[in-house]
N, C-alpha and C positions, 0 to 999 in steps of 0.2 A: 561465583560472582559474575561470570560472563553471562549466565542465564538472566540475572537481574538487569544487567545492562541491556540485553536484548528486549526484555519485558518493558523496560522504561522507554526504550526507543520506539517500540510498537505503540505505546500510549501516545507519544509525541506524533507519530505518523497518523494515528486515529484522529487526533485533534485536527491535524492538517486536512484530512479527508472530510471531517465534519464541516469544515468551512466551505466545501464544495456544495453542501446542501443549504447552509444558512447564508452564504455570501457575506458573512460578517467581515471578511478580509480575505487575503490571499491564502493559498493552500500551505499554511505554515502552522506548526504546533510545537509546544515546548513544555518540558517537565523538569522541575528542579527537585533534587533529592538531597537530604542531609541526614546523616546517621541512619541510613536505610529507610527513611520515611519520606514520602512525597510531601513536599512543602507547598508546591504550587504546580498547577497544570492548566495551561490555557492555549488558546489559538490566537491568531492574528485578528484584531478587531478594527483595522483601519477604516473600513467602510461603516461599520456599526457606530463607532465612536467619532467619525469624522476627524480622525487624529492620525496624521502621517507617522507619528512615533509609536503607534499602538501595534508594533510588531510582536509576535508571540514571545520572543525572548525578553523584550522590555516589559511586557505585561506580566510575564512569569516572575521576573526579578522584582517588580513592584509588589506583586502579591506576596512573594516570599518574604520580602523585607517587612511588609506590614504584619504578616503573621508572626514573624520572629521579633518584631519591634526593634529592629536594628538595620543599619544600612550595610553591614559587613556580612557577606555570605561565605566567609572562609570555611572550608570543609565541605562545601556543597558541590554537587555534580549537576551539570546542565545537559539535558538531552533535547536536541532540536531536530526537526525534520529536514532542515537544510542548513548548510554552512552559514553562519551568521554574516549579515551585511556589516559594513563599517560602523554604523550606529550601534547595532546590537553588540558587536564585538567590543566596542568601547564601553558599553554598559556592563558587559561581562567582566572586563578588566577592572572597572571602577567598583564593582560589587565584590571583587576578590574571590570569584568562583574558582575552584581548584582545577576542574577538568570539564571538558566539553566533548560530547559525543554527537555526531551529526549524521544525517542520512544523505541527502542530495548535496552535491558539490556546487561551488560557484559556477562552474561550467554548466551543470544541469539547470541551475536557476536562470542563467542567461538564456539557455535554450527555451525555457518556459516563459520567457518575457520579463524576468526579474533581474536583469543584469545591473550591476553596480560598478562596473569598471570605471565609469566616468568619475565617480567619487574618489576612487583611489588615484586616478590621474590628476584630479584637481588638488588633492591633498599633497601631492608631490611637488606642485608648483609653488613658487613664492607668492605671498598674498597679492602683490601687485599684478601678477599674471593670471590670476584666477578669473573665471567667468563671473562669479559673485564678487561684487566690489566691496572692499573693506576700507574703512577710514577711521583712524584713531582720533578720539575727541577727549578733551580735558583729562588726560591721564593723571595729572597731579591731584585732582579731586577724587578720582576713582581709586587711587592708590591708598587713600586714607583707610578704607575698609580693610585692605590687606595689612597695613601697618598695625591697625588695632587687633587684627587676628593674630599676628606674630606676637603681640604683647600679651595675649591671653595665656594663662597658665596652661601647661600641657595637660593637666588633669581635667580642666574645663573643656579642652578640645576633644579629649577622649570621650567625655560625657556626650558632647554634641554628636560626635561620630557614631556612637553606639545608641543614640536615641534615648539616653537615660538622664536627660536634663530636666 
């Protein structure tokens, strides 16, 4: 099994190195495997797509979910060339991925110019102390969608979650 992990990590690293030639995004690559099969493999495409969320992990999660026609990747393993940033880490948790293998650490990423400590620092602050200003508006109106969601039967919610509606 260890050999398979190394093989998949090498694929993620190769995708990150490919971006050095295409400049589609930063030097990041990601592979998602489920039941021993590669479900998705992609690099960072922030520059190509003009999309700051097009990190390798997010791209790979999107592709895997589309391929499997579901938003839940339980049982999947994610291999990424670098320790996931806060956005990608959140996406990994939301996708219910079971395990993550990574190459470069957050410290390595910071050294290469991809530091994200400021995001962790911002998230630790109360909303009113953050650099990005937040203001809540008409919560009673926005709450109606949540109330309707709570009223939906649990089997309907499961259909929505699994994309089988």
